[in-house]
N, C-alpha and C positions, 0 to 999 in steps of 0.2 A: 080230750080237748073240746072245749065248748065251740059251738058254731061261730061265735063272735071272734074267739081267739084264732080259730082256723082261718077265718076270712082275713084277719089282720096279718097273719103270717104269709098268706098267699099274696096280699098286696105289697108287703115289704119285699117279698121274693121277686115279684114282677118289677118293682122299682129298681132293685139292685141289678137285676138282669139287664134292664134297659140302660141303666147308667154304665154298666160294663161294656155293653155293645157299643154305645155312643163313644165311650172313651177309646175303644179300639179303632173305631172308624175315624175319629178325629186325629188320633196319633198316626194312623196309617196315611191319612191325607197330608198331614204335616210333613212326614218323611218323604212322601211321593212328590210333593210340591217344592221341597227345599231346593232340589237341583234346578228346577225351572226358575225359581226366584233368584237363585245365584246367577243363572245365565242371563236373565233379564237385567239384573243389576250390572253385570259386566257389559252388556250391550249398551245400556244407558250411559255408562261411563265412557265407552268408546265413542258413542255418538257425540257427547259433549266435547271430548278431546278433538274429534274431527271438526266440529264446529269452530273451536278455537284455532284449529289449524287452517281453516278456510277450505276444507275439503268435503264438508258435509253437503249433500244435496237432498232437497225435499223428496220424500218418497223412497229413499234408499232402503233396500231390503236388508234384513239382518245379515245375510251372507255377504252382501256387497259391503256393508259397514265393516265386517270382520276382515274382508279381503283388503280393503283400502287401508285399514288400520295396520294390518300386519305388513303391508308393503311399504307404507310411507312413514310410520311412526315407530320410533325407538325409545323405549323407556330406559332411563339411566338414573343413577343415584348420586347425590351431591352432599359432600360434607359442608354444611353451612358456615362453619368457622373458617375454613380455608378457601372455599369456593372451588375446590377440585372435585373431580369425579372420584367415587369410592366404590367399594364392593357392596353388594346387596347385604344389608344387615341380616344375620341369621343364616347366610349361605343361600345357594341357588334353590334348594328344595323348600325353602320357607317363603310364605307370603309376607309382604311387608306393608304395613299401614302406618304412615307417618303420624296420623292423628291418634292412633292407639299408642304409638311409641312416645308421644308427648306426655302421656299419663304415667310413664315409667321413669322414675328418677334417674336410673342409670343410662337411659337412652335419650334424655332430654336435658334442657337447662331452663332456668327461670328467665322470663321476659323482663327486661330492665327498662324502666322509665318509658312506658308505652301505654296507650289507651286503646289497644286493639281488642280488648275484651276477653283475652285468655291469659293464663298465668305462665304456661310453659310451652316451649316449642321443641320439636324433635331435633336431635343433632344431625340427622341425615334426612334429606327430603327427596322425594321422587320428582323427576322432571321428564318431559317428553320432547324429543327432538323430531322435528318435521323434516323429512328428506325430500329433495327435489328429484327430478328424473336423472340428474347427473350424480345423485347420492350426496350432494352437498346439503348442509343444514340451511333451511330457509326460514324457519321459525323455532323458537324455544318456548315451550308451554310450561308455565309455572303454576302449581296449586297455591291458591291464596284463600285465607279466611280471616274474618274479623267481625266485630260487633256491628249490628244494625240497631234498629229501635227496640226490637223484641227479643232477638236471639242472634247467635252467630250466623253469618252468611258465608257460604262456601262457593268458590268459583275457580276459574282458570284465567290466568293472564298470559296472553300470547305476545311475545316480544320478537321483533325482527332479528335477523342474524347479526345485526350491528350491536345488539345488546342494549340499545337505548330507545328504540322506537316501538311504541305499542301498536299492535295490529288488531287485537281483540281483547275484550274483557267480557266474560260471560259468567253469570251466576246460575248454578244448577240447584242450589238448596238455600231457601230463605223463608222467613216467616213474617215478612213485612206486610203492612196494611195494603190490601188490594187497591189499585188505582192511585196509590201514593208511593210509599217505599217499595211496594211490590213491582214498580216500574223498572227496577234494576234488571228485570228480565225482558223488558221491552226492546225488541230489535232496533227500533229507531234510536233509543238512548244508547244502546251498545255501539251503534255506528259512530257516535260522537268520539269514541276513543281511538278510532283508527287514525294513525299518523301522529298522535300526541307523543311528546318527548318525556322520558322519565327524569332526565338529569339536566341541570343547568350548571355549568362549571363544576361538575362532579357531585353536586348535591341534588337529592331528590326534590323535584320542583312541581309535581302534579298538584293542581289546585282545583277542587270541585266547588264551584261558586255560582251563585245566581247571576244571571246576565253575563255569562262568560263570553269573551270575545272568541268567536269561532276561528279566527285567524291566529290566535295566540297558541303557540305549540304546547303550552303547559296548562291551559285552562280547559275545563270540561263543565258544561252547564249542569247545575244542580237539579235534582228532581223537584218538580213543583210540589210544594206542600209537604216535603219530606226532608226537612233540614237535618234531623238526626241520622237518618239513613244515609244521606249524602255525605255527612261528616264521617260516618262509619266507613264508607267506601274510600274516601280520601285517606283516612288513617290506615286502612288496610293496605292500600297501594304504597303509601309512604313507608310503612313498616317492612313489607316484604321486598321492596326495592332497596331498602336501606341495609346498613351494616349487620344488623341482627338477622336479616332475612337472606334474600338472594343477591344482595349487593355485591359481595365479593365474587360470586359466581358470574354475574353479568359483566363485571369489570374485567375478569380474567379471560372471558370468552373461551372457556375450556373446550367448547365444542369445535373449535377451529384446529385444535392440535390432533 
């Protein structure tokens, strides 16, 4: 073998060896970090649920978050057609994600006559019940999602035990324009929802509008310069509080039985 060919073979060998070592290191890191990523994702979800429950405190440790969550929050499953509690889809040993279920025809149904930005919704939804010290339900937390300007926005709507009064609306995932539609995550705007009423004479009556009257129980001031995002929020709440969403569940007040 000529010196040139021998040098080329050595170079190729070194490159292959380096690539092999790098792939092993990257694969090992991915496997090693997967559990940490899953734990962080779980902690973030629990933090958002505690915020909607009015139980989150700034600076809470991960252990405290898990402790309060396990003590005060109960996850249940609701058949959206009947409004009644139901068993966990797939049984106790399986994890359930209503957003993944919405992509499976046998576990979901088509959204009819709505402009919420998605085509199907799961037949069964997760809800979280907030328990007081006497073990009575003080709030019901509902997962909601719907269109914004750029993409779907995901959040939690916390409703008082009366099934009619909003306590919190928080968004934890959105891709809206910072300073405009992105203000859906501004705590000052979120506070505007506290005490607003979902229904007027049995019909969903929430109105996100510019120059809203703060004393009107159904009006919430729209985000400045973000009309489409504000419309998306209104459409989201109207859908999920309506008959295709959690309307039957909220009206049945199944958590009282």
